[in-house]
C-alpha positions as CSV (number, residue, x, y, z in Angstrom):
1,M,135.7,21.3,6.2
2,T,139.2,21.8,7.7
3,H,139.5,20.7,11.3
4,S,142.1,21.9,13.8
5,F,141.6,20.6,17.4
6,I,142.8,22.0,20.7
7,K,144.2,19.4,23.0
8,T,143.9,19.7,26.8
9,A,144.4,17.3,29.7
10,T,140.8,16.2,29.3
11,G,140.9,15.5,25.6
12,L,140.2,17.3,22.3
13,W,138.1,20.4,21.7
14,E,136.9,21.9,18.5
15,V,136.4,25.7,18.0
16,V,133.6,27.1,15.9
17,I,133.7,30.7,14.8
18,G,131.3,32.8,12.8
19,L,131.6,36.5,12.1
20,E,129.2,39.4,11.7
21,V,131.0,42.2,10.0
22,H,129.6,45.7,10.1
23,A,131.1,47.7,7.1
24,Q,130.2,51.3,6.9
25,V,129.1,52.1,3.3
26,K,131.4,54.7,1.7
27,S,128.8,57.3,0.9
28,L,128.6,61.1,1.3
29,S,125.2,60.9,2.9
30,K,123.3,58.5,5.2
31,L,121.1,55.6,4.3
32,F,117.8,57.3,4.8
33,S,118.7,61.0,5.0
34,G,120.8,63.7,3.3
35,A,123.0,64.3,6.4
36,A,126.7,64.1,5.8
37,T,128.8,61.1,7.0
38,S,132.2,62.8,7.5
39,F,134.3,61.3,10.3
40,A,135.4,63.2,13.4
41,A,133.0,66.1,13.2
42,D,131.9,67.9,16.3
43,P,129.2,65.9,18.2
44,N,125.7,66.2,16.9
45,T,126.6,68.4,13.9
46,K,125.8,65.8,11.2
47,V,122.3,65.0,12.2
48,S,119.1,65.5,10.2
49,L,115.6,65.5,11.5
50,V,115.2,61.9,10.3
51,D,118.4,60.8,12.1
52,A,117.1,62.4,15.3
53,A,113.8,60.5,14.8
54,L,111.6,63.6,15.3
55,P,107.9,62.9,14.8
56,G,106.6,62.9,11.3
57,M,110.0,62.4,9.6
58,L,110.0,59.8,6.9
59,P,113.1,57.9,5.6
60,V,114.1,58.0,1.9
61,V,116.4,55.3,0.6
62,N,119.9,56.4,-0.6
63,K,120.2,54.7,-4.1
64,F,124.0,54.9,-4.0
65,C,124.1,52.7,-0.8
66,I,122.0,50.1,-2.6
67,E,124.5,50.0,-5.4
68,Q,127.4,49.7,-3.0
69,A,125.8,46.7,-1.3
70,V,125.1,45.0,-4.7
71,K,128.7,45.6,-5.8
72,T,129.9,44.1,-2.6
73,G,127.6,41.1,-2.9
74,L,128.8,40.4,-6.5
75,A,132.4,40.7,-5.5
76,L,131.8,38.0,-2.8
77,R,130.0,35.8,-5.4
78,G,126.7,36.2,-3.7
79,D,123.1,36.0,-5.1
80,I,121.6,39.4,-5.5
81,A,117.9,39.6,-4.5
82,L,115.6,41.2,-7.1
83,H,113.2,41.9,-4.2
84,S,114.5,42.9,-0.7
85,V,112.7,44.5,2.2
86,F,113.6,46.8,5.1
87,D,112.4,45.7,8.5
88,R,112.2,47.3,11.9
89,K,114.4,45.7,14.6
90,N,112.9,46.8,17.9
91,Y,115.0,47.4,21.0
92,F,115.7,50.3,23.3
93,Y,119.1,51.9,23.7
94,A,119.9,55.5,24.6
95,D,121.8,56.2,21.3
96,L,118.9,54.7,19.2
97,P,116.5,57.6,19.0
98,Q,113.7,55.8,17.1
99,G,113.5,52.9,19.6
100,Y,114.1,50.6,16.6
101,Q,116.7,50.1,13.9
102,I,115.8,49.9,10.3
103,S,117.5,46.7,9.0
104,Q,116.8,43.7,6.8
105,F,115.9,40.4,8.3
106,Y,113.5,38.3,6.3
107,H,114.5,39.4,2.8
108,P,118.2,40.7,2.7
109,I,119.7,42.2,-0.4
110,V,122.3,39.5,-0.8
111,R,122.3,35.8,0.1
112,N,125.1,33.3,-0.1
113,G,128.6,34.1,-1.3
114,F,132.1,33.0,-0.3
115,L,135.6,34.1,0.3
116,E,138.8,32.1,0.2
117,I,141.4,32.4,2.9
118,D,145.0,31.2,3.3
119,L,145.6,28.5,6.0
120,E,148.8,28.3,8.0
121,N,149.8,25.1,6.2
122,G,149.8,26.9,2.8
123,E,146.4,25.6,1.7
124,T,143.3,27.6,1.0
125,K,139.8,27.3,2.6
126,T,136.4,28.6,1.5
127,I,134.5,30.6,4.1
128,H,130.8,30.7,3.1
129,I,128.8,33.9,3.5
130,E,125.2,33.5,4.6
131,R,123.9,37.0,3.9
132,I,124.7,40.6,3.4
133,H,122.0,43.1,4.5
134,L,121.8,46.8,4.7
135,E,120.9,48.6,8.0
136,Q,121.3,52.0,9.6
137,D,123.9,52.5,12.3
138,A,123.0,53.7,15.8
139,G,124.5,56.8,17.5
140,K,127.4,56.7,20.0
141,S,127.2,56.7,23.8
142,I,130.1,58.4,25.5
143,H,130.7,57.4,29.1
144,D,134.1,58.9,30.0
145,L,133.4,62.7,30.0
146,H,131.5,62.9,33.3
147,P,131.5,60.8,36.5
148,D,127.7,60.6,36.7
149,K,126.4,61.1,33.2
150,S,126.7,59.6,29.7
151,F,126.6,61.7,26.6
152,I,125.0,60.9,23.2
153,D,126.5,61.8,19.8
154,L,124.1,61.1,16.9
155,N,126.5,61.9,14.1
156,R,126.8,58.2,13.3
157,S,123.0,57.6,13.6
158,G,121.6,56.6,10.3
159,T,124.9,55.9,8.6
160,A,124.6,53.0,6.1
161,L,126.0,49.7,7.2
162,M,126.5,46.5,5.3
163,E,126.3,43.6,7.7
164,I,128.2,40.6,6.2
165,V,127.3,37.4,8.1
166,T,129.5,34.3,7.6
167,K,128.6,30.7,8.2
168,P,130.3,29.2,11.2
169,D,133.1,27.9,9.0
170,M,136.2,29.2,10.9
171,R,138.1,27.0,13.3
172,S,140.9,29.2,14.7
173,A,141.9,32.8,15.4
174,H,144.2,32.7,12.4
175,E,141.3,31.9,10.0
176,A,139.1,34.7,11.4
177,M,141.9,37.2,11.2
178,D,142.8,36.2,7.6
179,F,139.1,36.4,6.6
180,I,138.9,40.0,7.8
181,K,142.2,40.9,6.1
182,K,140.9,39.6,2.8
183,L,137.5,41.1,3.2
184,R,138.9,44.5,4.2
185,L,141.1,44.5,1.1
186,I,138.2,43.6,-1.2
187,L,136.0,46.4,0.3
188,R,138.8,48.9,-0.3
189,Y,139.3,47.7,-3.9
190,L,135.6,48.1,-4.5
191,G,135.4,51.5,-2.8
192,S,132.3,50.3,-1.0
193,C,133.9,50.8,2.5
194,D,137.1,52.5,3.5
195,A,137.4,49.7,6.1
196,N,139.4,51.9,8.6
197,M,138.9,49.8,11.8
198,D,140.5,52.5,14.0
199,E,137.7,54.9,12.9
200,G,135.0,52.4,13.4
201,S,134.0,52.1,9.8
202,L,134.7,48.3,10.0
203,R,133.6,46.5,13.2
204,V,133.4,42.8,13.9
205,D,131.1,40.8,16.1
206,V,132.8,37.4,16.8
207,N,130.6,34.4,17.6
208,I,132.5,31.6,19.3
209,S,131.6,28.2,20.7
210,V,133.6,25.0,21.6
211,H,132.6,21.4,21.7
212,R,134.0,17.9,21.7
213,P,134.7,16.5,18.2
214,G,131.7,14.5,17.0
215,T,129.2,16.2,19.4
216,P,126.8,19.1,18.5
217,F,128.0,22.6,18.5
218,G,128.3,24.3,21.9
219,T,126.5,27.4,23.2
220,R,128.0,30.4,21.6
221,A,129.1,33.7,23.1
222,E,129.2,36.9,21.0
223,I,132.1,39.3,21.4
224,K,130.8,42.7,20.2
225,N,132.4,45.4,18.2
226,V,136.0,44.3,18.0
227,N,137.9,47.0,16.0
228,S,141.3,45.7,15.0
229,I,142.6,42.5,13.5
230,R,145.0,42.0,16.3
231,F,142.3,42.4,18.9
232,I,140.1,39.8,17.0
233,G,142.9,37.3,17.5
234,Q,143.4,38.1,21.1
235,A,139.6,38.1,21.9
236,I,139.2,34.7,20.2
237,D,142.1,33.1,22.0
238,H,140.9,34.4,25.4
239,E,137.3,33.3,24.8
240,I,138.4,29.8,23.7
241,N,140.3,29.3,26.9
242,R,137.5,30.8,29.0
243,Q,134.9,28.5,27.5
244,I,137.0,25.4,27.7
245,A,137.9,26.1,31.4
246,L,134.1,26.5,32.2
247,L,133.2,23.2,30.5
248,E,136.1,21.3,32.0
249,S,135.0,22.3,35.5
250,D,131.4,21.1,34.7
251,Q,130.0,24.6,34.3
252,S,128.0,25.9,31.4
253,V,128.7,28.6,28.8
254,D,126.0,31.3,28.8
255,Q,124.5,32.6,25.5
256,E,125.5,36.2,26.0
257,T,127.1,39.2,24.4
258,R,130.5,40.1,25.7
259,L,133.0,43.0,25.3
260,F,136.7,42.7,24.7
261,D,139.0,44.7,27.0
262,A,142.1,45.5,25.0
263,S,144.0,46.7,28.1
264,S,143.7,43.3,29.8
265,G,143.3,41.1,26.7
266,T,140.1,39.6,28.3
267,T,136.4,39.5,27.5
268,R,133.6,40.5,30.0
269,S,129.9,40.0,30.1
270,M,127.8,42.8,28.6
271,R,124.2,41.4,28.4
272,S,122.3,38.2,27.7
273,K,122.2,37.4,24.0
274,E,118.9,38.0,22.3
275,D,117.3,35.8,19.8
276,A,115.5,37.1,16.6
277,Q,112.1,36.9,18.2
278,D,113.2,39.3,21.0
279,Y,113.5,42.0,18.4
280,R,109.9,41.6,17.0
281,Y,111.0,42.2,13.4
282,F,108.3,43.4,11.0
283,P,108.5,45.2,7.6
284,D,109.0,48.9,7.9
285,P,105.7,50.5,6.9
286,D,107.5,53.7,5.8
287,L,109.7,52.1,3.2
288,R,108.7,50.3,0.0
289,P,110.6,47.1,-1.0
290,I,113.7,47.4,-3.1
291,V,113.1,46.1,-6.5
292,L,116.1,45.5,-8.8
293,T,116.3,44.3,-12.4
294,E,118.7,41.8,-14.0
295,D,119.9,44.6,-16.3
296,Y,120.8,46.8,-13.3
297,I,122.7,43.9,-11.7
298,Q,124.6,43.3,-14.9
299,K,125.6,46.9,-15.2
300,V,126.9,46.8,-11.6
301,Q,128.8,43.6,-12.4
302,E,130.4,45.3,-15.4
303,S,131.5,48.2,-13.2
304,L,133.5,46.0,-10.8
305,P,137.2,46.7,-10.7
306,E,139.9,44.1,-11.0
307,L,139.9,42.4,-7.5
308,P,142.9,41.3,-5.5
309,N,142.9,37.6,-6.5
310,E,142.3,38.5,-10.1
311,K,145.2,41.0,-10.0
312,R,147.5,38.5,-8.3
313,T,146.8,35.9,-11.0
314,R,147.5,38.4,-13.8
315,F,150.8,39.5,-12.1
316,M,151.8,35.8,-11.9
317,E,150.9,35.1,-15.5
318,D,152.0,38.3,-17.2
319,Y,155.1,39.2,-15.2
320,G,156.3,35.8,-14.0
321,L,156.0,36.6,-10.3
322,S,155.8,34.0,-7.6
323,R,152.5,33.7,-5.7
324,Y,154.1,35.2,-2.7
325,D,155.6,38.2,-4.5
326,A,152.3,38.9,-6.3
327,T,150.4,38.6,-3.0
328,V,152.7,41.2,-1.4
329,L,152.1,43.6,-4.3
330,V,148.3,43.4,-4.3
331,S,148.0,43.7,-0.6
332,D,146.8,47.3,-0.7
333,L,145.3,49.7,-3.3
334,E,148.4,51.8,-4.0
335,T,151.2,49.3,-4.4
336,P,150.0,47.6,-7.6
337,L,149.4,51.0,-9.2
338,Y,153.0,52.0,-8.3
339,Y,154.4,48.7,-9.6
340,E,152.7,48.9,-13.0
341,K,153.8,52.5,-13.4
342,V,157.4,51.3,-12.8
343,L,157.0,48.6,-15.4
344,K,155.5,51.1,-17.9
345,N,158.8,53.2,-17.7
346,L,161.3,50.3,-17.9
347,K,163.2,50.6,-21.1
348,G,166.0,48.7,-22.8
349,W,165.5,45.4,-21.0
350,K,165.9,42.4,-23.3
351,D,164.2,40.1,-20.8
352,Q,161.0,41.8,-19.7
353,I,160.2,39.0,-17.1
354,E,163.6,39.6,-15.5
355,A,162.9,43.3,-15.4
356,A,159.4,42.7,-13.8
357,K,160.8,40.5,-11.1
358,L,163.6,43.0,-10.4
359,A,161.0,45.8,-10.0
360,S,159.0,43.6,-7.6
361,N,162.0,42.8,-5.5
362,W,163.0,46.5,-5.2
363,I,159.5,47.6,-4.2
364,S,159.0,44.9,-1.6
365,G,162.6,45.1,-0.4
366,E,164.4,48.4,-0.5
367,L,161.4,50.7,-1.0
368,F,159.1,49.1,1.6
369,A,162.0,49.1,4.2
370,A,162.7,52.8,3.5
371,L,159.0,53.8,3.7
372,N,158.4,51.8,6.9
373,E,161.4,53.6,8.5
374,K,159.9,57.0,7.5
375,N,156.3,55.8,8.4
376,L,155.1,56.7,4.9
377,S,152.6,55.0,2.6
378,I,153.7,54.2,-1.0
379,D,151.6,56.9,-2.5
380,K,153.7,59.4,-0.4
381,S,157.0,57.9,-1.5
382,P,159.9,60.4,-2.0
383,I,160.8,58.2,-5.1
384,A,158.1,58.4,-7.8
385,P,157.6,55.2,-9.8
386,E,159.1,56.9,-12.9
387,K,162.4,57.6,-10.9
388,L,162.6,54.0,-9.6
389,A,162.2,52.8,-13.2
390,Q,165.1,55.1,-14.2
391,L,167.3,53.5,-11.5
392,L,166.4,50.0,-12.6
393,N,167.1,51.0,-16.2
394,L,170.7,52.0,-15.2
395,I,171.1,48.5,-13.8
396,G,169.8,47.0,-17.1
397,E,172.1,49.1,-19.2
398,G,175.1,47.9,-17.1
399,K,175.9,51.4,-15.8
400,L,175.1,50.4,-12.2
401,S,175.7,47.2,-10.2
402,G,173.1,46.1,-7.7
403,R,175.3,47.4,-4.8
404,L,175.9,50.8,-6.4
405,A,172.2,51.1,-7.2
406,K,171.4,50.7,-3.5
407,D,173.8,53.6,-2.7
408,V,172.0,55.7,-5.3
409,F,168.6,54.6,-3.9
410,E,169.5,55.8,-0.4
411,I,170.4,59.3,-1.8
412,M,167.2,59.3,-3.8
413,I,165.1,58.5,-0.7
414,E,166.6,61.5,1.1
415,T,166.7,64.0,-1.7
416,G,164.3,62.9,-4.4
417,Q,167.0,63.5,-7.0
418,E,167.1,61.9,-10.4
419,P,169.3,58.8,-10.3
420,E,171.4,59.8,-13.3
421,K,172.3,63.1,-11.7
422,I,173.4,61.3,-8.5
423,V,175.5,58.9,-10.5
424,D,177.2,61.7,-12.4
425,E,177.8,63.8,-9.3
426,K,179.2,61.0,-7.1
427,G,181.1,59.2,-9.9
428,L,179.3,56.0,-9.3
429,V,179.3,54.6,-12.8
430,Q,180.0,50.8,-12.9
431,I,183.4,49.8,-14.3
432,S,182.8,47.6,-17.3
433,D,186.2,48.2,-19.0
434,T,187.8,44.8,-19.5
435,G,191.4,46.0,-19.1
436,A,190.7,47.9,-15.9
437,L,188.8,44.9,-14.4
438,E,191.6,42.5,-15.3
439,A,194.1,44.7,-13.6
440,I,192.0,44.6,-10.4
441,V,191.6,40.9,-10.6
442,D,195.3,40.4,-11.1
443,Q,196.0,42.5,-8.0
444,V,193.5,40.4,-5.9
445,I,195.2,37.1,-7.1
446,K,198.6,38.5,-6.4
447,D,197.6,39.6,-2.8
448,N,196.1,36.2,-1.9
449,P,198.4,33.4,-3.1
450,K,197.4,31.0,-0.3
451,M,193.7,31.3,-1.2
452,V,194.5,30.8,-4.9
453,E,196.4,27.6,-4.0
454,E,193.5,26.3,-1.9
455,Y,190.9,27.2,-4.6
456,K,192.9,25.3,-7.2
457,S,193.2,22.3,-4.9
458,G,189.4,21.9,-5.0
459,K,187.9,24.5,-2.5
460,D,185.4,25.9,-5.0
461,K,183.5,27.9,-2.3
462,L,186.5,30.3,-2.1
463,F,185.3,31.7,-5.4
464,G,183.0,34.0,-3.5
465,F,185.9,35.3,-1.5
466,F,187.7,36.5,-4.7
467,V,184.5,38.1,-6.0
468,G,184.2,40.0,-2.7
469,Q,187.8,41.1,-2.7
470,T,187.5,42.3,-6.3
471,M,184.4,44.3,-5.5
472,K,186.0,45.8,-2.4
473,L,189.2,46.8,-4.4
474,S,187.0,48.4,-7.0
475,G,185.0,50.4,-4.5
476,G,181.9,48.4,-5.4
477,K,182.0,49.7,-9.0
478,A,183.1,46.5,-10.8
479,N,180.6,44.9,-13.2
480,P,179.8,41.6,-11.3
481,Q,179.1,39.6,-14.4
482,M,182.4,40.5,-16.0
483,I,184.3,40.0,-12.7
484,N,182.9,36.4,-12.6
485,E,184.0,35.7,-16.1
486,I,187.5,37.1,-15.6
487,L,188.0,35.3,-12.3
488,K,186.9,32.0,-13.8
489,R,189.4,32.4,-16.6
490,K,192.4,33.5,-14.5
491,L,191.9,31.0,-11.7
């Protein structure tokens, strides 16, 4: 276990964090009904009789949601239960029309599992997952449309959720934030959840306690439904300070559920925290147990896509990329697809590893910068991967220097034109004629006699000055490698 302590005037404190992640299953219909799950529909237009809990309505399990949960469990190295059961979790809330939530408590569909995160010191840490269970979502209460009334939208009622519960293994806001980043990426690779936190399809309950090192864990408070990674960090930091301040002033921390207020960056009390017995769980009499076979689990295992860590390892081994560069490329769904399309269209390179590294640098450098400026995702890039490959091929063929290629790239971003057409129209072909380059070098040497004398007296760092002057005199068109060779010979 990695420890990171907080030091105050009274001594050391240790933070303990566990997460309960509610991931909305990416499915066209709900967990127990055929109602649609589309986001941002008009209120109460995606509600079946089952979702509204009308008398006599019976739930029917969505098989696809079961598969998505199994897929997620396998990706997180969990143990898939051959026998799992849906239970009723009893509590009253205005947007819970049944008066209970169908969930899994005693026999969840997945137990155990783990996910590795990156620590701030460059090391990795394993966060253990206690369970993944399926449950139906509640509706939504809306309190800001009328001064005296609240409104209920049941569109979300019955939507399938995977609740992913971690062990209390995290010790800082950074660790919790990195866990969610990694989990969100895996869910998107799997296609089991779109993980759009701003739309509520991924919500996080953060459980936090503090204690003195070597003493039992403290009383935990739960921060409910935090919907952005940045807010998770802010909520944890505030809650740590709040709990330490209470304990240092000889007060106690209440076991309660709290809400995070993004406008003030603080948490506030919502209700006392219930224990499991308060919900009076019992098996749902309307639903049969879920029984899976080893063959079924094996088929789901074989359907798993290449996951981020596996893809990163392959990029490092096959393309010679650094861990950092490979991590950048696999950090979303679209970028690695774009990258490998670029590689597929690289031609004429003698050193394929050099070409692969150059492609990585251009994507994470020039392309990302241009897309960020235009607020575009890479799948909406004005430069298709095939066209970026054409640009890099011109560099490989010696027709363009890196500097000229950047000029061509800027025109491509604005116009979407073919790089070769831009080169021809603008006359940007790199000068690789030895005679022409020697004439330029001779002029540079003639114009800077004092610098030549200092260089020959031992100031080797001045070599860069001569390269820069030569490139400037050539309008950036000189072949850098040939310039270096001619300058070394003439100086």
